[in-house]
C-alpha positions in Angstrom: -22.0 38.0 -48.5 -23.5 39.3 -45.2 -27.4 39.5 -45.1 -29.6 42.6 -44.2 -33.2 42.0 -42.7 -35.4 44.8 -42.9 -38.6 44.6 -40.6 -40.8 47.5 -40.9 -45.0 47.6 -40.8 -44.8 50.4 -44.0 -43.7 48.8 -47.2 -42.6 52.4 -48.7 -40.2 52.5 -45.8 -39.4 49.0 -46.2 -38.2 49.9 -50.1 -36.7 53.0 -49.1 -34.6 51.5 -47.2 -33.8 48.7 -49.3 -32.8 51.0 -52.2 -30.8 53.3 -50.0 -28.7 50.0 -48.9 -28.1 49.1 -52.4 -27.1 52.5 -53.5 -24.2 52.1 -50.5 -22.5 49.5 -52.3 -22.0 47.5 -49.3 -22.2 44.1 -51.1 -24.6 43.0 -49.2 -28.4 41.1 -49.8 -31.0 43.1 -48.3 -34.5 41.5 -47.5 -37.7 43.0 -46.8 -40.1 40.3 -45.4 -40.8 41.6 -42.1 -44.0 43.6 -41.8 -45.6 43.0 -38.5 -44.0 41.4 -35.3 -45.1 37.4 -36.3 -43.5 37.8 -39.8 -40.6 39.5 -38.7 -39.5 36.4 -36.3 -40.2 34.2 -39.3 -38.1 36.1 -41.4 -35.3 36.0 -38.9 -35.3 32.2 -38.1 -35.8 31.9 -42.3 -33.0 33.9 -43.3 -30.6 34.2 -40.3 -29.5 37.6 -41.0 -26.2 39.6 -39.8 -28.1 42.6 -39.3 -31.7 43.8 -38.8 -33.0 47.1 -39.3 -35.9 47.0 -37.4 -39.1 49.4 -36.6 -40.3 49.5 -32.7 -43.9 50.4 -33.5 -45.9 47.7 -35.2 -49.8 46.9 -35.9 -48.8 43.4 -33.5 -46.7 44.8 -31.3 -43.1 45.9 -31.0 -39.9 45.3 -32.5 -38.8 44.6 -28.9 -41.4 42.1 -28.9 -39.7 40.8 -32.1 -36.2 40.4 -29.9 -37.8 39.2 -26.9 -39.4 36.0 -28.7 -36.0 34.6 -30.1 -34.0 32.1 -28.1 -30.8 32.9 -30.0 -29.7 36.2 -31.3 -26.8 35.9 -33.4 -27.0 39.1 -35.3 -27.1 42.9 -34.5 -29.4 45.5 -34.6 -30.3 48.8 -35.7 -33.6 50.5 -34.6 -35.4 53.1 -37.3 -38.5 54.7 -35.5 -40.3 57.7 -35.2 -40.3 57.6 -31.4 -37.4 59.5 -29.5 -39.0 57.8 -26.1 -37.8 54.0 -26.5 -34.3 55.2 -27.1 -33.2 53.9 -23.8 -35.0 50.6 -24.3 -33.0 49.9 -27.3 -29.7 50.3 -25.4 -30.8 47.7 -22.8 -31.3 45.5 -26.3 -27.6 46.3 -27.5 -28.8 47.9 -30.5 -25.6 49.5 -32.5 -27.8 52.5 -33.6 -31.0 54.1 -33.2 -32.4 56.1 -36.0 -35.2 58.6 -36.3 -37.5 59.1 -39.1 -37.3 60.5 -41.5 -34.2 58.3 -42.5 -31.3 60.3 -43.2 -29.2 58.6 -46.0 -25.7 59.7 -44.6 -26.9 58.7 -40.9 -28.1 54.9 -42.2 -25.0 54.7 -44.2 -22.4 55.2 -41.5 -24.5 53.1 -39.0 -24.6 50.2 -41.4 -20.9 51.0 -41.9 -20.4 50.3 -38.5 -22.4 47.2 -38.3 -20.8 45.7 -40.8 -17.5 46.2 -39.1 -18.7 44.9 -35.5 -19.8 42.0 -37.7 -16.4 41.4 -39.2 -14.6 42.1 -36.2 -16.8 39.2 -34.4 -15.9 36.6 -36.9 -12.2 37.5 -36.6 -12.2 36.7 -33.1 -14.4 33.7 -33.7 -11.4 32.4 -35.8 -8.5 33.9 -33.6 -9.9 32.0 -30.9 -10.4 28.9 -32.8 -6.5 29.2 -33.6 -5.8 29.5 -30.4 -7.1 26.6 -29.1 -5.9 24.4 -31.8 -2.5 25.5 -30.7 -3.1 24.0 -26.8 -1.5 20.8 -26.8 -4.2 18.0 -26.2 -6.8 20.5 -26.7 -9.7 19.6 -29.5 -8.6 21.0 -32.5 -11.5 23.3 -34.5 -11.6 25.1 -37.5 -13.9 28.2 -38.4 -16.4 27.9 -41.5 -18.3 30.4 -43.1 -21.3 29.8 -45.1 -24.0 32.4 -46.8 -26.1 31.2 -43.7 -23.9 31.5 -40.7 -20.5 30.6 -38.8 -20.0 27.1 -38.2 -17.3 25.9 -35.5 -16.3 22.4 -36.1 -13.9 20.1 -34.7 -11.2 19.0 -37.2 -11.7 15.3 -36.0 -15.3 15.7 -37.3 -14.3 16.5 -40.9 -15.0 13.8 -43.5 -13.6 15.4 -46.5 -13.3 19.0 -48.3 -14.4 19.8 -51.8 -13.0 22.9 -53.4 -15.2 25.1 -55.6 -12.8 28.1 -56.8 -13.2 30.6 -53.8 -15.0 28.2 -51.3 -14.4 24.9 -49.5 -17.2 22.5 -49.0 
């Protein structure tokens, strides 16, 4: 299940976005743990989301400060803000979308749908790359494993055992 993290300094906005996403029935987990730059960074590191919905103006800095402070950015970003003037900067941070407040539910739904599609394509590309490498003679054979937290690429020779539990293998 994909994880979406909402970082916004206004609690009613975070809760509203969560309710909207839940109503879209995308079968995702929605977290609303981030309310400023520091808590946003902590939440990203702890939750390891696939998608971050990020406000720009916060009391202790900006959403850009959150992104700048991360050493690894392995998630997609949608900016939600009341300010138009940050759109160019958002593009430079590879944002998938830039939504102005007040939030239009259809615009948010379309944006999240597009983000989830992009995320799924990246997973498929990683799996295809691993498969292609496994077909090369004398190449290290690898397997792509998806967990709730992230995607792992493991060398087959490092696998000691696998255990099945319904639709999952550990």
